[in-house]
N, C-alpha and C positions, 0 to 999 in steps of 0.2 A: 144209393150214394148221395142223392140230393139231400137226404135227411142227416148227412154228416157221419154216416156209418162207414167203416172200412169195407173193402171189397168182399172179404170172406163173410162178413156179418150181413151184407146186403144180399149175398147169394143164399145164406142160410134163411133169411127172411122170405125171399122169393120161393124158395123150395118148400118152406112151411106153408105159405099160402097156396101153393099148387097142391100140397098133400091134403090141406083142409078141403079144397074143392073136390078132389078125387074122393075123399072119405064121404063127403056129403052126397055125391052122386051115387056111390055104392049104397049108402045108408037108405036114401030115399028112392033108390031104383029109377032115377031119372037120367036119361042120356044127356050128353053135352049137346047144346044147341048154341052154335056161334052167333054172335050179335052182328048186325050189319056194320060195315066199315065206318059209316057216318057216326054211329053212336060211340064207337071206340075213340074216334078223333076228338069228340067233345068231352070225353070223360077225364 
């Protein structure tokens, strides 16, 4: 929404990003590894 998109468009963008991550995990056979909370706050 900060990019000026409507609510529905913002949700679709987030869902697409999540699907891309899941696809890459399955493709590369690498499990999800959460980042420490400190790096998330600075990103």
